[in-house]
C-alpha positions in Angstrom: -11.4 -29.8 29.8 -13.6 -26.7 29.3 -16.6 -27.4 27.1 -19.3 -24.7 27.4 -22.1 -22.9 25.7 -20.9 -23.2 22.1 -20.6 -26.9 22.4 -24.1 -27.1 23.9 -25.8 -24.6 21.6 -24.1 -25.7 18.4 -26.7 -28.4 18.0 -29.3 -25.7 17.5 -29.9 -24.8 13.8 -31.3 -21.3 14.5 -28.5 -20.0 16.8 -27.5 -16.4 16.3 -24.6 -14.2 17.3 -26.8 -12.2 19.6 -27.8 -15.3 21.5 -24.2 -16.3 21.8 -23.2 -13.0 23.2 -26.2 -12.9 25.6 -25.2 -16.4 26.9 -21.6 -15.3 27.3 -22.7 -12.2 29.3 -25.0 -14.2 31.5 -22.4 -16.8 32.2 -19.9 -14.3 33.5 -21.2 -14.5 37.0 -20.7 -18.3 37.2 -17.7 -19.9 38.6 -14.7 -19.8 36.2 -13.5 -23.1 34.7 -9.9 -23.7 35.5 -7.5 -24.5 32.7 -5.5 -27.6 33.4 -1.8 -27.1 34.0 0.6 -29.5 32.2 4.3 -29.9 32.0 6.1 -29.4 28.7 6.8 -32.7 27.1 10.1 -31.7 25.5 8.7 -31.8 21.9 10.1 -28.5 20.6 8.2 -28.6 17.3 4.9 -30.1 18.5 1.7 -28.4 17.3 -0.5 -30.4 19.6 -1.6 -30.7 23.2 0.4 -33.1 25.4 -2.0 -35.9 24.3 -0.7 -35.5 20.7 -4.2 -35.5 19.3 -5.7 -32.1 19.8 -4.2 -29.4 17.5 -3.2 -26.0 18.9 -5.2 -23.4 17.1 -4.2 -20.3 19.1 -1.9 -19.2 21.9 -2.6 -16.9 24.8 0.2 -15.6 27.0 -0.2 -14.1 30.5 2.0 -13.2 33.4 1.7 -14.8 36.8 0.0 -12.4 39.3 1.2 -13.9 42.5 3.1 -10.8 43.5 0.4 -8.3 42.5 -2.1 -6.7 44.8 -5.0 -9.0 45.7 -7.8 -6.8 44.1 -5.9 -6.4 40.9 -5.0 -10.1 40.8 -8.7 -11.0 41.3 -9.8 -8.7 38.5 -7.2 -10.1 36.1 -8.1 -13.7 36.9 -11.8 -13.0 36.4 -11.1 -11.5 33.0 -8.9 -14.4 31.9 -11.4 -16.9 33.1 -14.1 -15.3 31.0 -12.1 -15.9 27.9 -11.7 -19.6 28.8 -15.5 -20.0 28.7 -15.7 -20.0 24.9 -16.5 -23.6 24.0 -12.8 -24.3 23.3 -10.5 -26.7 25.0 -7.5 -25.2 26.9 -4.2 -26.4 28.2 -1.7 -24.3 30.1 2.0 -24.7 30.3 4.6 -22.7 32.2 7.4 -21.0 30.3 10.7 -22.7 30.0 12.6 -19.4 30.0 10.6 -17.2 32.3 8.7 -18.8 35.2 6.3 -15.8 35.5 4.9 -16.5 32.0 2.1 -19.0 31.3 1.2 -20.2 27.8 -2.5 -21.2 27.2 -3.0 -23.5 24.3 -6.4 -23.2 22.6 -8.0 -26.0 20.6 -11.2 -25.7 18.6 -13.4 -28.8 18.8 -15.3 -30.0 15.7 -18.7 -28.7 16.8 -17.3 -25.2 17.5 -15.5 -25.2 14.1 -18.7 -26.1 12.3 -20.7 -23.5 14.2 -18.4 -20.6 13.4 -17.6 -21.8 9.9 -21.4 -21.2 9.3 -21.4 -17.9 11.1 -18.4 -16.6 9.1 -19.8 -17.9 5.8 -16.6 -19.9 5.1 -16.6 -21.5 1.7 -15.5 -25.2 1.6 -15.2 -27.8 -1.2 -18.2 -29.6 -2.4 -16.8 -31.5 -5.4 -13.7 -31.4 -7.7 -13.7 -28.9 -10.5 -14.8 -30.7 -13.6 -14.3 -27.9 -16.1 -11.3 -28.4 -18.3 -8.6 -25.8 -17.9 -7.3 -24.1 -20.9 -3.6 -24.9 -21.8 -1.1 -22.2 -20.9 0.4 -20.3 -23.9 3.8 -20.8 -22.2 3.6 -24.6 -22.1 6.0 -24.9 -25.0 8.6 -23.1 -23.0 8.1 -25.1 -19.9 11.7 -26.5 -20.1 12.9 -23.0 -19.6 10.2 -21.3 -17.4 10.3 -24.2 -14.9 13.5 -22.7 -13.4 11.7 -19.5 -12.6 9.0 -21.2 -10.6 9.1 -22.8 -7.1 10.2 -26.4 -7.0 7.0 -28.4 -7.8 8.3 -31.4 -5.9 8.3 -29.3 -2.7 5.3 -27.1 -3.4 2.7 -29.2 -5.1 -0.2 -27.6 -7.0 -3.4 -27.9 -5.0 -6.5 -29.7 -6.4 -9.3 -27.4 -7.6 -12.7 -27.7 -6.1 -16.1 -26.1 -6.4 -17.0 -24.5 -3.1 -20.1 -23.3 -1.2 -20.7 -21.6 2.1 -20.6 -24.1 4.9 -23.8 -25.3 6.5 -23.9 -27.9 9.3 -27.2 -29.4 8.1 -25.7 -30.1 4.7 -22.5 -31.6 5.9 -23.0 -34.7 3.7 -22.8 -32.6 0.6 -19.3 -31.3 1.4 -16.1 -33.0 0.4 -15.0 -34.3 3.8 -12.3 -36.9 3.7 -10.6 -36.2 7.0 -12.2 -34.1 9.7 -8.8 -33.0 11.1 -7.8 -31.7 7.7 -11.2 -30.4 6.5 -10.7 -27.0 8.1 -7.2 -25.6 7.2 -4.9 -24.2 9.9 -5.6 -20.6 8.7 -9.4 -21.2 8.9 -9.1 -22.6 12.4 -6.9 -19.7 13.6 -9.3 -17.2 12.0 -12.3 -18.7 13.8 -10.4 -18.8 17.1 -9.5 -15.2 16.9 -13.1 -14.3 15.9 -14.3 -15.9 19.2 -11.6 -14.4 21.3 -12.1 -10.9 19.9 -15.8 -11.1 21.0 -15.4 -12.7 24.4 -17.1 -10.6 27.1 -15.1 -10.2 30.3 -17.0 -7.5 32.2 -20.5 -5.9 32.3 -21.3 -2.6 34.1 -24.9 -1.6 33.6 -25.5 -1.3 29.9 -21.8 -1.2 29.0 -20.3 -4.5 27.9 -16.5 -4.9 27.7 -15.2 -7.7 25.6 -12.4 -8.7 23.2 -8.9 -10.0 23.5 -7.7 -6.7 22.0 -8.8 -4.8 25.0 -7.2 -7.3 27.3 -3.9 -7.1 25.4 -4.0 -3.3 25.6 -4.7 -3.5 29.3 -1.9 -5.9 30.0 -4.1 -8.8 31.2 -2.6 -10.9 28.4 0.9 -10.4 27.1 0.3 -11.8 23.6 -2.2 -13.7 21.5 -1.1 -15.3 18.2 -1.5 -18.5 16.0 1.5 -20.8 15.8 4.0 -21.1 13.0 4.1 -24.7 12.0 7.9 -25.1 12.3 11.2 -23.2 12.4 11.8 -21.3 9.2 15.3 -22.8 8.5 14.9 -26.3 10.0 12.4 -28.8 8.8 10.1 -30.2 11.6 10.4 -33.9 12.5 6.9 -34.0 13.9 4.7 -36.5 12.2 2.0 -34.8 10.0 3.6 -31.3 10.1 3.2 -29.7 6.7 6.4 -27.6 7.1 4.8 -24.8 5.1 6.9 -22.1 6.8 10.1 -23.9 5.9 8.9 -24.3 2.3 8.0 -20.6 2.1 11.5 -19.6 3.3 13.3 -21.9 1.0 11.3 -21.1 -2.2 10.2 -17.6 -1.5 11.9 -15.6 1.3 15.4 -16.8 0.9 17.7 -14.4 -1.1 18.7 -17.3 -3.5 15.1 -17.4 -4.7 15.0 -13.8 -5.8 14.4 -14.7 -9.5 11.6 -17.1 -8.8 7.9 -16.4 -9.1 6.0 -16.3 -5.9 4.1 -19.4 -4.6 0.9 -17.4 -4.1 -1.4 -20.3 -3.3 0.9 -21.4 -0.5 1.2 -17.8 0.8 -2.6 -17.6 0.8 -3.0 -21.0 2.5 -0.5 -20.1 5.2 -1.1 -16.4 5.9 -4.6 -15.9 4.5 -6.1 -14.1 1.5 -5.3 -10.6 2.7 -1.5 -11.3 2.7 -1.8 -13.3 -0.5 -3.5 -10.5 -2.4 -0.9 -8.0 -1.3 2.0 -10.1 -2.6 0.1 -10.9 -5.8 -0.5 -7.1 -6.4 3.2 -6.3 -5.6 4.4 -8.9 -8.0 2.1 -7.8 -10.7 3.1 -4.1 -10.2 6.8 -5.1 -10.4 6.2 -6.8 -13.8 4.7 -3.6 -15.1 7.7 -1.7 -13.8 10.0 -4.1 -15.6 8.4 -3.3 -19.0 8.5 0.5 -18.3 12.1 0.3 -17.0 13.4 -1.3 -20.2 11.9 1.5 -22.4 13.0 4.2 -19.9 16.5 2.9 -19.7 16.8 2.7 -23.4 15.7 6.3 -23.9 18.0 7.4 -21.1 21.0 5.8 -22.8 20.0 7.4 -26.1 19.9 10.8 -24.4 23.3 10.1 -22.8 24.9 9.2 -26.1 23.5 12.3 -27.9 24.0 14.9 -25.1 27.5 15.8 -26.4 26.2 16.7 -29.8 23.6 19.1 -28.4 23.9 22.6 -29.9 22.8 24.1 -26.5 25.6 22.5 -24.5 28.2 23.5 -27.2 27.1 27.1 -27.1 26.9 27.3 -23.3 30.4 25.8 -22.9 31.9 27.7 -25.8 34.2 30.5 -24.4 33.3 32.6 -27.5 29.5 32.3 -26.9 28.7 31.3 -23.3 31.9 32.8 -22.0 31.0 36.2 -23.3 27.4 36.3 -22.2 27.1 38.1 -18.8 24.0 37.1 -16.9 22.1 39.4 -14.6 22.2 38.7 -10.8 19.4 36.5 -9.6 19.0 38.2 -6.2 19.3 41.8 -4.9 22.4 43.7 -3.8 24.7 40.8 -2.8 24.4 38.7 -5.9 27.0 39.2 -8.6 27.0 39.1 -12.4 28.0 35.7 -13.7 29.1 34.1 -17.0 26.8 31.7 -18.7 29.6 29.1 -19.3 29.9 28.7 -15.5 26.9 26.4 -15.7 28.6 24.3 -18.4 28.7 21.0 -16.5 25.2 21.5 -15.1 23.9 22.2 -18.6 25.2 18.9 -19.8 23.3 17.0 -17.1 20.3 19.0 -18.0 20.7 18.2 -21.6 20.7 14.6 -20.7 17.1 15.0 -19.7 16.2 17.3 -22.5 17.7 14.9 -25.1 15.4 12.3 -23.6 12.5 14.5 -24.3 13.7 15.7 -27.7 14.7 12.2 -28.8 12.4 9.6 -30.4 11.3 9.0 -26.8 9.5 12.3 -26.8 6.2 10.7 -26.1 7.6 8.1 -23.6 5.3 9.6 -20.9 2.4 9.4 -23.4 3.2 5.7 -24.0 4.0 5.0 -20.4 0.6 6.2 -19.0 -1.5 3.9 -21.2 0.8 1.1 -20.0 -0.2 2.1 -16.5 -3.9 1.8 -17.6 -3.1 -1.7 -19.0 -1.6 -2.6 -15.7 -4.6 -1.5 -13.7 -7.1 -3.2 -16.2 -5.1 -6.5 -16.3 -4.7 -6.4 -12.6 -8.5 -6.3 -12.3 -8.7 -9.5 -14.5 -6.0 -11.2 -12.5 -7.7 -10.1 -9.2 -11.0 -11.7 -10.5 -9.1 -15.0 -11.1 -7.7 -14.9 -7.6 -11.1 -14.0 -6.1 -12.6 -17.1 -7.6 -9.6 -19.4 -6.9 -9.4 -18.2 -3.3 -13.2 -18.2 -2.6 -13.7 -14.5 -2.0 -16.1 -13.8 -4.8 -19.1 -13.6 -2.5 -17.2 -12.0 0.3 -19.5 -9.0 0.8 -19.2 -6.2 3.3 -22.6 -6.9 4.7 -21.3 -10.4 5.7 -18.3 -8.8 7.5 -18.9 -8.8 11.2 -18.7 -5.5 13.2 -15.4 -4.6 15.0 -15.4 -5.5 18.7 -14.6 -1.8 19.5 -17.8 -0.8 17.6 -20.0 -3.4 19.3 -18.7 -2.5 22.8 -20.1 1.0 22.4 -23.4 0.3 20.9 -25.8 2.2 23.2 -28.5 3.6 20.9 -31.2 1.9 18.9 -32.0 2.6 15.2 -34.0 0.9 12.5 -31.9 -0.8 9.9 -32.9 0.7 6.5 -32.2 -2.7 4.8 -33.7 -5.3 7.1 -36.2 -3.1 9.0 -35.0 -4.6 12.3 -34.0 -2.5 15.2 -30.2 -2.7 15.9 -27.7 -1.2 18.3 -25.4 1.6 17.1 -22.8 3.6 19.1 -23.9 7.1 18.1 -26.9 9.0 16.8 -27.0 10.7 13.4 -26.0 14.0 15.0 -23.2 12.3 16.9 -21.9 10.8 13.7 -21.8 14.2 12.0 -19.9 15.7 14.9 -17.3 12.9 14.8 -16.9 13.2 11.0 -16.6 17.0 11.2 -13.9 16.8 13.9 -12.0 14.3 11.7 -12.3 16.4 8.6 -11.2 19.6 10.5 -8.2 17.8 12.0 -7.1 16.5 8.6 -7.4 20.0 7.0 -5.4 21.5 9.9 -2.5 19.1 9.3 -2.6 19.7 5.5 -2.4 23.4 6.2 0.6 22.7 8.4 2.3 21.0 5.5 1.5 24.0 3.3 3.1 26.2 6.0 6.2 24.0 6.0 6.4 24.3 2.2 6.3 28.1 2.5 9.0 28.0 5.2 11.2 25.8 2.9 10.6 28.2 0.1 11.7 31.1 2.3 14.8 29.1 3.1 15.4 28.6 -0.6 15.3 32.3 -1.2 17.5 33.1 1.7 20.0 30.3 1.0 20.2 31.2 -2.7 21.0 34.8 -1.6 23.8 33.5 0.7 25.2 30.9 -1.8 25.2 33.5 -4.6 27.2 35.9 -2.6 29.6 33.2 -1.4 30.1 30.7 -4.2 30.7 33.2 -7.0 32.9 35.5 -4.8 35.4 32.8 -4.0 37.6 30.5 -5.9 36.5 27.2 -4.5 40.0 25.5 -4.7 39.1 23.0 -2.0 36.2 21.8 -4.2 38.2 21.8 -7.4 36.9 18.4 -8.7 33.3 19.6 -8.1 33.7 23.2 -8.8 31.8 23.2 -12.0 28.8 21.5 -10.3 28.7 23.6 -7.1 26.5 26.4 -8.4 24.2 28.5 -6.2 21.2 26.8 -7.8 22.5 23.3 -7.2 23.7 24.0 -3.6 20.3 25.5 -2.8 18.4 22.7 -4.4 20.3 19.9 -2.6 20.2 21.5 0.8 16.5 22.4 0.5 15.7 18.8 -0.7 17.4 17.3 2.3 15.6 19.7 4.7 12.3 18.9 2.9 12.9 15.1 3.4 13.6 15.5 7.1 10.5 17.6 7.5 8.4 15.1 5.6 9.6 12.2 7.8 8.9 14.2 11.0 5.4 15.2 9.9 4.7 11.6 8.8 5.5 10.2 12.3 3.3 12.9 14.0 0.4 12.6 11.6 0.4 8.8 11.8 -0.7 8.9 15.4 -3.2 11.7 14.7 -4.8 9.8 11.8 -5.2 6.6 14.0 -6.7 8.7 16.8 -9.1 10.3 14.4 -10.2 7.0 12.9 -10.6 5.4 16.3 -12.7 8.4 17.3 -15.0 8.1 14.2 -15.6 4.4 15.2 -16.1 2.7 11.8 -18.4 -0.4 11.9 -16.2 -3.0 10.2 -12.5 -3.5 9.8 -12.8 -2.8 6.1 -14.5 0.5 6.9 -11.8 1.3 9.4 -9.0 0.5 7.0 -10.6 2.5 4.1 -11.1 5.5 6.4 -7.6 5.4 7.6 -6.3 4.8 4.1 -8.0 7.9 2.7 -6.7 10.1 5.6 -3.1 8.8 5.4 -2.9 8.9 1.6 -4.3 12.4 1.4 -1.8 13.6 4.0 1.1 11.7 2.4 0.2 13.0 -1.1 0.4 16.6 0.1 3.5 15.9 2.2 5.6 14.0 -0.4 4.5 15.7 -3.6 3.9 19.3 -2.6 7.6 20.3 -2.9 7.8 18.6 -6.3 4.7 20.4 -7.5 6.2 23.7 -6.3 9.4 23.1 -8.3 7.5 21.9 -11.3 4.8 24.4 -11.6 5.5 27.4 -9.4 9.2 28.1 -9.2 10.5 30.5 -11.8 7.0 31.2 -13.3 6.4 34.6 -11.7 9.7 36.4 -11.3 9.3 39.5 -13.4 12.5 40.9 -14.9 15.6 42.4 -13.2 14.2 46.0 -13.3 10.9 44.9 -11.7 11.2 41.6 -9.8 8.4 39.9 -8.0 8.8 39.5 -4.2 7.4 36.9 -1.8 5.9 38.3 1.4 7.1 41.7 0.2 10.7 40.9 1.2 12.1 37.8 -0.6 12.7 37.9 -4.3 11.2 34.9 -6.1 13.5 32.2 -7.2 14.5 31.9 -10.9 15.2 28.7 -12.7 18.5 27.9 -14.3 18.7 29.2 -18.0 17.8 25.6 -19.0 14.8 25.4 -16.8 13.9 23.8 -13.4 13.9 20.2 -14.8 17.2 19.3 -13.2 16.2 20.6 -9.8 12.9 18.6 -10.0 15.0 15.5 -10.8 17.3 16.2 -7.8 14.3 16.6 -5.5 12.7 13.3 -6.7 16.0 11.4 -6.4 16.6 12.5 -2.8 13.0 11.9 -1.7 12.7 8.5 -3.4 16.2 7.3 -2.4 15.9 8.6 1.2 12.4 7.1 1.6 13.6 3.7 0.3 16.6 3.7 2.7 14.5 4.8 5.7 11.8 2.2 5.0 14.3 -0.6 4.7 15.8 0.4 8.1 12.4 0.4 9.7 11.2 -2.9 8.1 14.4 -5.0 8.2 17.0 -3.7 10.6 14.7 -2.7 13.6 12.8 -6.0 13.8 16.0 -8.0 13.5 17.8 -5.9 16.2 14.8 -6.2 18.5 14.7 -10.0 18.1 18.4 -10.3 18.8 18.2 -8.2 21.9 15.1 -10.1 23.2 16.8 -13.4 22.6 20.0 -12.2 24.4 18.0 -10.9 27.4 16.0 -14.1 27.7 18.8 -16.6 26.8 18.7 -19.9 28.6 21.1 -22.8 28.9 21.8 -24.5 25.6 20.6 -27.9 26.9 17.0 -26.6 27.4 14.5 -27.4 24.8 12.2 -24.4 23.9 8.7 -25.3 22.7 7.2 -24.1 19.5 4.9 -21.6 21.2 7.7 -20.0 23.1 9.9 -19.7 20.0 7.1 -17.7 18.4 6.7 -15.5 21.5 10.3 -14.4 21.0 9.4 -13.0 17.6 8.1 -9.5 17.0 4.3 -8.9 17.3 2.4 -8.1 14.1 1.3 -4.5 13.7 -2.4 -3.8 14.3 -2.6 -2.1 10.9 -1.1 -5.1 9.2 -0.3 -4.4 5.5 -1.4 -0.7 5.6 2.2 0.7 5.6 3.3 -1.7 2.9 0.5 -0.6 0.6 1.1 3.0 1.5 4.8 2.8 0.6 4.1 1.2 -2.7 1.3 3.6 -3.7 3.5 6.6 -2.8 6.2 5.1 -5.0 3.6 4.5 -7.8 2.8 8.3 -7.6 6.5 9.2 -8.0 6.8 6.9 -10.9 3.7 8.0 -12.8 3.3 11.7 -11.8 6.8 12.8 -12.6 8.1 10.2 -15.1 8.6 13.0 -17.7 11.2 14.7 -15.5 12.9 11.5 -14.2 13.0 8.7 -16.9 15.0 6.5 -14.6 12.2 6.5 -11.9 10.7 3.1 -13.2 14.2 1.6 -13.2 14.9 2.7 -9.6 11.4 1.6 -8.5 11.9 -1.8 -10.2 15.2 -2.4 -8.3 13.6 -1.3 -5.1 10.6 -3.7 -5.6 12.7 -6.7 -6.5 14.3 -6.2 -3.0 10.9 -5.2 -1.4 9.2 -8.5 -2.3 12.0 -10.6 -0.8 12.5 -8.3 2.2 8.8 -8.4 3.0 8.8 -12.2 2.5 11.9 -12.6 4.7 10.5 -10.3 7.4 7.1 -11.9 7.6 8.5 -15.4 7.6 11.4 -15.1 9.9 11.1 -12.0 12.2 7.4 -11.8 13.0 4.8 -14.0 14.7 2.3 -15.7 12.4 -0.3 -13.3 11.2 -4.0 -14.0 12.0 -5.4 -15.0 8.6 -8.0 -12.6 7.2 -10.3 -12.6 4.2 -9.9 -9.9 1.5 -11.6 -9.7 -1.9 -9.3 -7.1 -3.4 -6.8 -4.4 -2.4 -9.6 -2.2 -1.0 -9.5 1.5 -1.1 -6.1 1.5 -2.8 -7.6 0.5 -6.1 -9.5 3.8 -6.7 -6.5 5.7 -5.3 -4.3 4.1 -8.0 -6.8 4.9 -10.7 -7.0 8.5 -9.5 -3.2 8.9 -9.5 -3.0 7.4 -13.0 -5.6 10.0 -14.3 -3.8 12.9 -12.6 -0.4 11.7 -14.0 -1.6 12.5 -17.5 -2.1 16.1 -16.7 1.1 16.5 -14.6 3.4 14.9 -17.2 1.9 17.0 -20.0 2.4 20.2 -17.9 5.9 19.2 -16.8 6.9 18.8 -20.5 5.2 22.0 -21.4 6.0 24.3 -18.5 8.9 22.9 -16.5 11.2 21.6 -19.3 12.6 23.8 -22.1 11.3 21.5 -24.8 8.4 23.6 -26.2 10.5 26.8 -26.6 13.2 24.8 -28.4 10.8 23.3 -30.8 9.1 26.7 -31.4 12.5 28.2 -32.2 13.6 25.2 -34.3 10.4 25.2 -36.5 9.6 28.9 -36.6 12.1 31.4 -35.3 15.3 29.9 -36.7 14.1 30.5 -40.3 12.6 33.3 -42.3 10.8 35.7 -41.5 12.1 35.7 -37.8 15.6 34.1 -38.3 18.4 34.4 -40.8 19.1 30.7 -41.2 18.2 29.0 -44.5 17.2 25.8 -42.8 15.8 24.7 -39.5 18.5 24.7 -36.8 19.1 25.1 -33.1 22.0 27.5 -33.6 21.4 30.8 -32.0 18.7 29.6 -29.6 20.6 30.8 -26.6 20.8 34.3 -27.9 17.1 34.1 -28.8 16.0 32.8 -25.4 17.9 35.3 -23.3 16.6 38.9 -23.2 18.7 42.0 -22.7 18.6 44.3 -19.7 20.2 47.8 -19.2 22.2 47.8 -15.9 21.2 51.4 -15.4 17.6 50.4 -15.0 18.2 48.6 -11.7 16.3 50.0 -8.8 18.2 51.3 -5.8 17.0 48.3 -3.8 18.1 45.7 -6.3 21.3 47.3 -7.7 24.3 44.9 -7.4 27.1 46.1 -5.1 29.8 45.2 -7.6 29.8 46.2 -11.2 31.8 44.8 -14.2 33.8 47.6 -15.9 32.6 48.7 -19.4 29.5 46.6 -19.0 26.2 48.3 -19.8 23.9 45.3 -20.3 23.3 41.8 -18.9 21.1 38.9 -20.0 18.2 37.1 -18.3 15.9 34.2 -19.2 12.8 35.5 -20.9 11.2 36.7 -24.2 11.1 40.5 -23.8 11.9 43.5 -26.0 15.4 45.0 -25.4 15.9 48.4 -23.8 15.5 51.3 -26.2 12.6 49.6 -28.1 9.2 51.3 -28.2 7.9 48.4 -26.1 10.9 47.7 -24.0 10.7 44.9 -21.4 7.3 43.8 -22.8 6.7 40.3 -24.1 7.8 39.6 -27.7 5.8 37.7 -30.3 8.0 34.6 -29.6 6.7 34.5 -26.1 3.1 34.3 -27.3 4.0 31.6 -29.8 5.6 29.6 -27.0 2.5 30.0 -24.7 0.2 28.9 -27.6 2.3 25.9 -28.4 2.4 24.9 -24.7 -1.4 25.0 -24.4 -1.9 23.2 -27.6 0.6 20.5 -26.6 -1.2 19.9 -23.2 -4.6 19.8 -24.9 -3.6 17.4 -27.6 -1.5 15.0 -25.4 -4.2 14.9 -22.7 -7.0 14.1 -25.1 -5.0 11.4 -26.9 -3.8 9.7 -23.7 -7.3 10.0 -22.0 -9.0 8.6 -25.1 -6.5 5.7 -25.3 -7.0 5.1 -21.6 -10.8 4.9 -21.8 -10.8 2.8 -24.9 -8.5 0.3 -23.2 -10.7 0.3 -20.1 -13.8 -0.4 -22.2 -12.2 -3.1 -24.4 -10.6 -5.1 -21.6 -13.3 -6.9 -19.5 -12.7 -7.0 -15.7 -13.5 -10.7 -15.4 -12.1 -13.3 -17.8 -14.6 -15.4 -19.7 -13.3 -18.7 -18.2 -13.7 -17.3 -14.7 -17.3 -16.3 -15.4 -18.0 -19.9 -16.6 -16.6 -21.4 -13.4 -18.6 -19.0 -11.2 -21.8 -19.9 -13.0 -21.0 -23.6 -12.7 -20.3 -23.2 -9.0 -23.6 -21.3 -8.4 -25.5 -24.0 -10.3 -24.0 -26.8 -8.1 -24.8 -24.8 -5.0 -28.4 -24.4 -6.1 -28.6 -28.1 -6.8 -27.4 -29.0 -3.3 -29.9 -26.6 -1.8 -32.7 -28.0 -3.9 -31.9 -31.6 -3.0 -31.5 -30.8 0.7 -34.8 -28.9 0.8 -36.5 -31.7 -1.2 -35.3 -34.2 1.4 -36.6 -32.1 4.3 -40.0 -31.6 2.6 -40.2 -35.4 1.9 -39.3 -36.2 5.4 -42.0 -33.9 6.8 -44.7 -35.1 4.3 -43.9 -38.8 4.8 -46.2 -39.2 7.9 -49.0 -37.4 6.2 -48.7 -39.5 3.1 -48.6 -42.7 5.1 -51.8 -41.7 7.0 -53.5 -40.8 3.7 -52.5 -44.2 2.3 -53.8 -46.0 5.3 -57.2 -44.2 5.0 -57.3 -45.0 1.3 -56.6 -48.7 2.0 -59.4 -48.8 4.7 -61.9 -47.2 2.3 -61.1 -49.6 -0.4 -61.5 -52.6 2.0 -65.0 -51.3 3.1 -66.0 -50.9 -0.5 -65.0 -54.4 -1.3 -67.1 -55.7 1.6 -70.1 -53.8 0.5 -69.8 -55.2 -3.0 -69.8 -58.7 -1.7 -66.2 -59.7 -2.4 
């Protein structure tokens, strides 16, 4: 058995991490301890050493070096031996499947657990929670709601305790019933990984090399992971096995449990707080989507029912109105004149969206965005409850240990501005500025690369529209007869450009992911939280521009600066700017969103579900053994997929990008919350199934909240107010219709006696004289006896004193758009800030419990310090009493007693 420095030094009260590391480094030159080799005892679900007493807290896997070169083999053995000198007990077993592999089982003795529980400030129970809990408002519906919760007979509610940071000297004050169960499996695994990640294995001058991560990257070890407690689909028969993985699969990850609430306490207990807080946030976000989806679907159905009664659609499809309106070509030379009623079917789809905006759901986006604010505020409250229940309230960044990669490169000294003590850092102030500058420059370069790709896709749009206009209107598309009404140049260009944009987005994502990781590694953040926050900011900034730039182009740039047929605006002096459909660019924005959201969801599911499953099947096939052989628990886990170094980063990123699509563009795509809800209902169970069945057990980590994603969500919610107001005002045709309905359909501008939408088409399409085309833009073909054509704008007709200049209606529309944006933004922002102020971030009951816990901790500290003082003063008091007694005796003698 290998007992070393931690076991010996753990008796010292004043031990520090620096002393531990120095002792490790000094001990490297000593003879390595040899890990005892044992044979597998044929207990496939055993979680213990062969003696059946010591629990396995971690597994290390390495390959036999017998056939390697002598020098390389010696180096590998020395590195492995250094990790064995960590105060832990080790036991090695040869692989059942592959004789080259050896599995090292790691056990944490009680003294080591106590030492590192104090180092890591782990909070442990001191006494049961004596505050009465408030009854749930849903208790009267328990007979119904119980079916939507995990089976309480299988997953029992844990007892609530007040907790305090662990201290060895105050062990008597902690609620210790059983030493073997005092530290949970996740705590033991976390402490084991903490030790292994800081184990030095080589010293060259002032450079120290340490950490299991480096050894894994260098191939010294093949894998390092904590054990699952059983198979996911078969209950363990081992005595004392909690079978938590089996319970999680049955009540959480199994498809039949899709309607049940998540067992968050068990998830946190098994996988750690970081995993638990992610699934808590995902479930909470899905509930918000459910409320928004109900309203959005209702408004969409209303728009679908009323689209046939739209005056716009009737006039566009009417042969006597839309059939007689000849529209001007939308590109130079090759494009033809076309009839307005050729867009009849497309206009009905567009009216479905416009009816949504012109219906009683006009202010659905204005209602939805305060709902988003409510979601964020109530999430803060729920998060505060979880922080208290999961003992992460006092989890501060200054308590978080530095990353091993950071510590390994600490060569320079500086004075800590907080403690005033000299400490080692890996770079000077100038060096840090250089690193950050290089990182910022690289990020800006890649963002400019995205902008360049958007310009390239825009050029494709212009060229493709030119080609489709010449082809689709010149031929009778008999082979596409069922879809003929939908295959317009605008639609064909939009769909193909959206597909190309999606492919470009995915390629740039793959490339930039590696660049972002390299930049963050180069910057060398101090803690893992700093590392994740830095990477999060880089990746989200890039993904934001990558995913949303094409949507912003369609919403706010396309069709806004096109001029008129006689004087069009050109891009790069060659390509004529795109025009929107006569009904606006709303349908094209919806198409872009649908393709990107749908394609992204399909691609992510392939990556998250199909690829790990296929890899596991192939690995099991390649390493198959005879069916009579029993495979141990640690080897079963080795056959699963390793967990990504970035953990939940991609899961959060996927959901936050989706959150952006749902909030930023909900006005153009009312079904976005519905699609997001359906996706998330699958996402929760898919993530649960994946993490429970296809991957090795995650090393548990502490987390107080969702980190840098919280301010990102708040920023997206604030930006969503402006984008939705601008989409309604500038991208949709809602404001011009309302201006016409209330002002220009009646006297003095119109001839109707009452407010109506009749005649809006004629009012919104200006007249152009075909003789005013320039030689460069003059269409090749010309319709006989046609002297004018129509185009979408508010300009005076030819022959007027101010021909082709903007009319009064144009300025009315602009004023109405600006007024709409200002009013809506102020109302929504005011509502948002009032809600943020009124709703406290921490519930009152949680505040009471936190105060009670602090009080108990202070009482324990006071009593302990009082005992120490009393113990130290006792000899002094006894001596004083002896002196007093002697003096009194002498006085008595002198008085003659």
